[in-house]
Each structure stands twice: as structure tokens, then as C-alpha cells.
C-alpha positions in Angstrom: -10.8 -79.0 -73.7 -14.3 -79.4 -75.0 -14.9 -82.3 -77.5 -15.4 -80.4 -80.8 -18.0 -83.0 -81.9 -20.3 -82.0 -79.1 -19.4 -78.3 -78.7 -21.7 -75.4 -79.3 -19.8 -72.3 -80.2 -20.6 -68.6 -80.9 -19.8 -67.2 -84.3 -20.2 -63.6 -85.4 -19.8 -61.4 -88.4 -19.6 -57.7 -87.5 -19.4 -55.0 -90.2 -19.8 -51.3 -90.3 -23.6 -51.5 -90.6 -24.8 -54.8 -89.3 -23.9 -57.5 -86.7 -24.7 -61.1 -87.4 -24.5 -63.9 -84.8 -25.2 -67.6 -84.8 -24.5 -70.8 -82.8 -22.4 -73.4 -84.6 -22.1 -77.2 -84.2 -20.3 -79.8 -86.1 -22.4 -82.3 -88.0 -20.6 -85.1 -89.9 -17.4 -82.9 -89.7 -19.0 -79.8 -91.2 -20.1 -76.7 -89.4 -23.9 -76.1 -89.2 -25.3 -72.8 -88.1 -28.3 -72.3 -85.8 -30.2 -69.5 -84.0 -29.2 -66.8 -86.4 -29.7 -63.2 -85.4 -28.9 -60.0 -87.4 -29.3 -56.4 -86.2 -28.1 -52.9 -87.1 -24.9 -52.1 -85.2 -26.4 -48.9 -84.0 -29.0 -50.8 -81.9 -26.6 -51.4 -79.1 -24.2 -48.6 -77.8 -21.3 -51.1 -77.3 -20.3 -54.3 -79.0 -20.3 -56.1 -75.7 -23.9 -55.3 -75.1 -24.8 -56.5 -78.5 -23.1 -59.9 -77.9 -24.7 -60.1 -74.4 -28.2 -59.4 -75.9 -27.7 -62.3 -78.4 -26.5 -64.7 -75.7 -29.5 -63.9 -73.5 -31.7 -65.4 -76.2 -29.8 -68.6 -76.6 -31.2 -71.7 -74.9 -27.7 -73.4 -75.2 -24.9 -71.2 -74.0 -21.7 -71.3 -76.1 -18.5 -71.7 -74.2 -16.3 -70.0 -76.8 -16.1 -69.1 -80.4 -14.8 -66.8 -83.2 -16.1 -63.4 -84.2 -15.2 -61.9 -87.6 -14.9 -58.1 -87.6 -14.4 -55.5 -90.3 -10.9 -54.3 -89.8 -7.4 -55.3 -88.7 -7.1 -57.2 -85.4 -4.2 -56.2 -83.2 -3.3 -58.0 -79.9 -6.9 -59.3 -79.7 -8.5 -55.8 -80.1 -10.0 -53.9 -82.9 -11.5 -50.5 -83.7 -14.0 -51.3 -86.5 -13.0 -49.3 -89.6 -16.5 -48.1 -90.5 -18.2 -48.3 -87.0 -17.8 -46.6 -83.6 -17.6 -50.0 -81.8 -14.5 -51.1 -80.1 -14.0 -54.9 -79.6 -11.6 -56.9 -77.5 -11.2 -60.6 -76.7 -10.6 -59.7 -73.0 -14.1 -58.0 -72.8 -15.8 -61.0 -74.5 -14.2 -63.3 -71.9 -16.2 -61.5 -69.2 -19.4 -63.0 -70.8 -18.1 -66.6 -70.2 -16.6 -67.0 -73.7 -13.2 -68.7 -73.3 -11.5 -69.3 -75.7 -12.8 -66.5 -77.9 -11.0 -65.1 -80.9 -11.4 -62.1 -83.2 -10.4 -62.4 -86.8 -10.8 -60.1 -89.9 -14.2 -60.4 -91.6 -12.8 -61.3 -95.0 -10.4 -63.7 -93.5 -13.6 -65.5 -92.3 -15.0 -65.2 -95.8 -11.9 -66.9 -97.2 -12.3 -69.8 -94.8 -16.0 -70.0 -95.7 -15.9 -69.8 -99.5 -14.8 -73.4 -100.2 -17.6 -74.9 -98.1 -20.4 -72.7 -99.5 -22.9 -75.0 -101.3 -22.6 -74.9 -105.1 -26.2 -73.7 -105.4 -25.2 -70.6 -103.3 -22.6 -69.5 -105.9 -23.3 -67.6 -109.2 -20.8 -67.6 -112.0 -19.4 -64.4 -113.4 -17.4 -66.2 -116.1 -14.4 -68.4 -116.7 -14.2 -72.2 -116.3 -16.3 -74.2 -113.9 -13.3 -75.1 -111.7 -9.9 -73.6 -111.0 -6.7 -75.2 -109.9 -7.7 -77.1 -106.7 -4.2 -76.7 -105.2 -3.8 -72.9 -105.9 -4.9 -70.0 -103.8 -8.4 -68.5 -104.0 -9.1 -64.8 -103.5 -12.2 -63.4 -101.8 -13.1 -59.8 -102.1 -16.1 -57.6 -102.2 -17.9 -54.3 -101.6 -20.3 -53.5 -98.8 -20.0 -50.7 -96.3 -16.3 -50.9 -97.2 -14.2 -53.1 -99.5 -12.8 -56.3 -98.1 -10.0 -58.6 -99.4 -8.5 -61.9 -98.3 -7.0 -65.0 -99.8 -6.9 -68.7 -98.9 -3.5 -70.2 -99.6 -3.7 -74.0 -100.4 -1.0 -76.6 -101.2 -1.0 -80.1 -102.8 -1.2 -81.7 -99.3 -4.6 -80.0 -98.6 -3.2 -77.5 -96.1 -4.9 -74.1 -96.0 -4.2 -70.8 -94.5 -6.3 -67.6 -94.8 -4.6 -64.3 -95.0 -6.1 -61.3 -93.3 -5.7 -58.2 -95.5 -6.6 -54.5 -95.7 -6.3 -54.7 -99.5 -9.4 -52.4 -99.9 -7.2 -49.5 -98.8 -4.6 -50.1 -101.6 -4.5 -47.3 -104.2 -7.1 -47.1 -107.0 -5.6 -47.7 -110.4 -7.5 -46.1 -113.4 -8.0 -48.2 -116.4 -9.0 -45.6 -119.0 -9.4 -41.8 -119.6 -12.7 -41.6 -117.7 -11.2 -43.3 -114.7 -8.2 -40.9 -114.9 -10.8 -38.1 -114.5 -12.6 -39.8 -111.6 -9.2 -40.2 -109.9 -8.4 -36.5 -110.4 -11.7 -35.4 -109.0 -11.5 -37.6 -105.9 -7.9 -36.8 -105.3 -9.0 -33.1 -105.0 -11.3 -34.2 -102.1 -9.3 -37.0 -100.4 -5.7 -36.5 -101.4 -4.9 -40.2 -101.7 -7.7 -42.3 -103.4 -8.0 -46.0 -102.3 -10.1 -48.7 -103.9 -12.6 -48.3 -101.1 -13.3 -44.7 -102.0 -15.0 -46.1 -105.1 -15.9 -49.7 -104.7 -18.4 -49.9 -101.8 -21.7 -48.3 -100.9 -20.4 -44.8 -100.1 -17.9 -45.2 -103.0 -20.8 -45.7 -105.5 -22.0 -42.2 -104.5 -18.5 -40.8 -104.9 -18.4 -42.3 -108.4 -21.8 -41.0 -109.4 -21.0 -37.5 -108.4 -17.6 -37.6 -110.2 -19.2 -38.8 -113.4 -21.8 -36.0 -113.1 -19.0 -33.5 -112.8 -17.2 -35.0 -115.8 -20.5 -34.7 -117.8 -21.0 -31.1 -116.6 -24.4 -31.9 -115.0 -25.9 -31.7 -111.5 -26.6 -34.7 -109.3 -29.0 -34.5 -106.4 -28.8 -38.1 -105.3 -27.6 -38.6 -101.7 -28.3 -42.3 -101.2 -26.3 -45.1 -102.9 -29.4 -47.4 -102.8 -31.2 -44.9 -105.1 -28.4 -45.3 -107.7 -28.7 -49.1 -107.7 -32.5 -49.0 -107.8 -32.6 -46.6 -110.8 -29.8 -48.5 -112.5 -31.6 -51.8 -112.3 -34.9 -50.2 -113.5 -33.2 -48.3 -116.3 -29.7 -49.5 -117.3 -29.5 -46.7 -119.9 -29.8 -43.9 -117.3 -27.1 -41.9 -115.7 -27.4 -44.2 -112.7 -27.0 -47.2 -115.0 -23.8 -45.7 -116.3 -22.5 -45.3 -112.8 -23.3 -48.9 -111.8 -21.7 -50.2 -115.1 -18.5 -48.3 -114.3 -18.7 -49.6 -110.7 -18.9 -53.2 -112.0 -16.1 -52.6 -114.5 -13.7 -51.2 -111.9 -14.7 -54.1 -109.5 -13.7 -56.5 -112.3 -10.3 -54.7 -112.8 -9.6 -54.7 -109.1 -10.6 -58.4 -108.8 -8.2 -59.2 -111.6 -5.4 -57.2 -109.9 -6.0 -59.1 -106.6 -6.0 -62.5 -108.5 -2.6 -61.6 -110.0 -1.2 -60.4 -106.7 -2.3 -63.5 -104.7 -1.9 -66.1 -107.5 -5.5 -67.0 -107.1 -5.7 -69.6 -109.9 -8.2 -71.6 -107.7 -10.8 -68.9 -108.3 -12.0 -65.5 -107.3 -15.1 -65.1 -105.1 -17.0 -61.8 -104.8 -18.6 -61.5 -101.4 -20.3 -58.7 -99.5 -23.8 -57.3 -99.5 -23.9 -55.4 -102.9 -23.0 -58.1 -105.5 -26.0 -60.4 -104.9 -28.4 -57.5 -105.1 -27.1 -56.4 -108.5 -26.3 -59.9 -109.8 -28.2 -59.7 -113.1 -26.6 -56.3 -113.9 -23.2 -57.5 -112.8 -23.4 -60.6 -115.2 -24.2 -58.3 -118.1 -21.6 -55.7 -117.2 -17.9 -55.3 -118.3 -16.8 -57.1 -115.0 -15.3 -60.2 -116.7 -13.8 -58.3 -119.6 -12.0 -56.0 -117.2 -11.0 -58.9 -115.0 -9.3 -60.6 -118.0 -7.8 -57.5 -119.5 -4.3 -57.9 -118.1 -2.1 -57.5 -121.1 0.4 -60.4 -121.5 -1.5 -62.3 -118.7 -4.8 -62.5 -120.6 -4.7 -66.2 -121.0 -3.7 -66.7 -117.3 -6.7 -64.7 -116.3 -9.1 -66.5 -118.6 -8.4 -69.8 -116.8 -9.6 -68.3 -113.4 -13.3 -68.8 -112.5 -15.1 -65.8 -110.9 -18.1 -66.3 -108.7 -20.5 -64.4 -106.5 -21.2 -65.8 -103.0 -25.0 -65.7 -102.5 -24.9 -67.4 -99.1 -25.9 -64.8 -96.5 -23.7 -66.4 -93.8 -20.5 -67.4 -95.6 -18.4 -65.4 -93.1 -20.2 -67.2 -90.2 -19.3 -70.6 -91.8 -15.7 -69.5 -92.1 -15.7 -68.3 -88.5 -17.0 -71.7 -87.5 -14.2 -73.5 -89.4 -11.7 -71.4 -87.4 -13.5 -72.0 -84.1 -13.7 -75.8 -84.4 -10.1 -75.8 -85.7 -9.1 -74.0 -82.5 -11.1 -76.5 -80.4 -9.0 -79.3 -81.8 
């Protein structure tokens, strides 16, 4: 077995849109990332070729590692939920990576959240610190909607839970959201959280709100919605993004209740950092706390946005070096 203190390991974070890789080393017991590379998943026809291309550019060849992927891992294999790539640990071993492990991308985010530097976190309300022995929840919108939790105990033991919580049912919080659900149910039958709280979901929401208002919408790109909302919060796009943030807050509160995340809730993914100022001024925190008899319970839970671009890679590195031990 390689000495973890001297090992160089591969870490990856592969979503429906982008693939990110880095080399990881331990410095003073903490993972440090080097030789970052990010590229659109569509650049390489197969996942294996994408990994091979990254390894060709590495002066130091990793002997093993951990790659986080967007979807459930079963028997060392995965079909990415929002990507045509198939991934397996057996294929990766043909590149000389052994041991190599695949984990869920938000499982990696959960492992990474506690070691993100404080200056890479932005508060969305609540106290500065949560219960240090309680679970934390990590969730967030990107191409899809990811969910995980890190369970902690008084002895310092931790365990991240892989989850597909983004595919749980959407629960409306008011009459407008009742109508949104009715409209999307007509299209999809069953409406999950991910049908609304992610990039494509933002477009679903915008079109549903336009239908409720009895107006036309000719927007086909979620990025246009966020751009116009940030420029003019009082616009129709601004109303869509405000509703998006409100529902995100309600979902985050539900997940905090479900996982007992009194240690804090972290919002990860690519969207939240880009809309941070809007999110802070939105109904996010009000909807997070609006849980009836558990209002005081929710008020004691801090909510933060992870600004660190490679938090999942840090989490994958924690798992990789843990496996090395």
C-alpha cells in the first residue's frame, strides 16, 4: 500500500455538463489540489477517453483515486443521470488506476463542505455556527439537483450519505406553486424537485408562470432568465428567479428536517454562486424557516453557499486518502 503522505491521487467531479479533474496530495494532513483541468463532457466521446486525456498531461502519474459522478453508483458502475457517458471502475483500472473508486457527486460535496475555507462560504442567514456534532446537509442546483448529508457524532466520526433526493416529489408551498405543479404534472405526470430547481427547471418554471399569467414566453435558455433577472429584478424573469430561490429555500428546509441537519445546510452547485446577491435578498431564508411548529428549530440552523469551485474534488480527496489508509 502506498504511503498516503507521499501519494499523488486522481480526483474528479463529473456532472451532466462538465468534467473536472485534479491531482491531490496531503499537506499537513489536509488535501491539496494541483493540476486542475475542466472541460465540457461533450469534448470526449467516452468517459474513459476524457480521463486518459487528462492523465496524458500529468507529469506525475497518479496510482489511484476517487471520481465523483452525478448519479447513483451501483456495483462500481454508473450511467450519468444527465449525460450519455457510462463509467465503471473496471474500465478506469485499465488506465493504471488501482485502487479507483466512484462515488456520488454530492456525497463528495458532503465530505468536502467541512474543509472549505471560511472565506469560500457565503451566509444565507441563521447563526454563525451550528451544532458541531449534528449532521450537515449539502444540496444544490446545477444541471440537475443534488442532495447528500454528512452524519457526525460526538466522537468525531463522519459518514457521508449518497442520495438521489433531487428526484423526490415537489411539494407546493402556496397557491401559485399549486398551479405550477398542475401545469408540470400535465407534461411530466410525476413532478420531482429537479423538474424545477436546476438549470432546465428554471425554464420549466418560467414557462409555467407565463401560462399562469396568460402571457407568451419566448425564452429558451435558462441563462437568459438569470441574466435578465439580475439586471432587472422587477421583470418577469426576476419573478421567476425569486420563485426559484423561494422554492430552493423550502426544499433546503425540508432536507434539513429530514436529515436532522442542525450542523448547517450548505448550498452547492453552479447556480447559487452566480446569483448570490439575488439569493441573499430573496425569500430563501424565510421559506427555509417556515416549517410551522419547527420554526425555532429551523432558525438555529445556519445556511451557507459554497463558493469554492472544487469543493467536490476536496471531498473526493478526503475519501481517496481515507481509502489509502
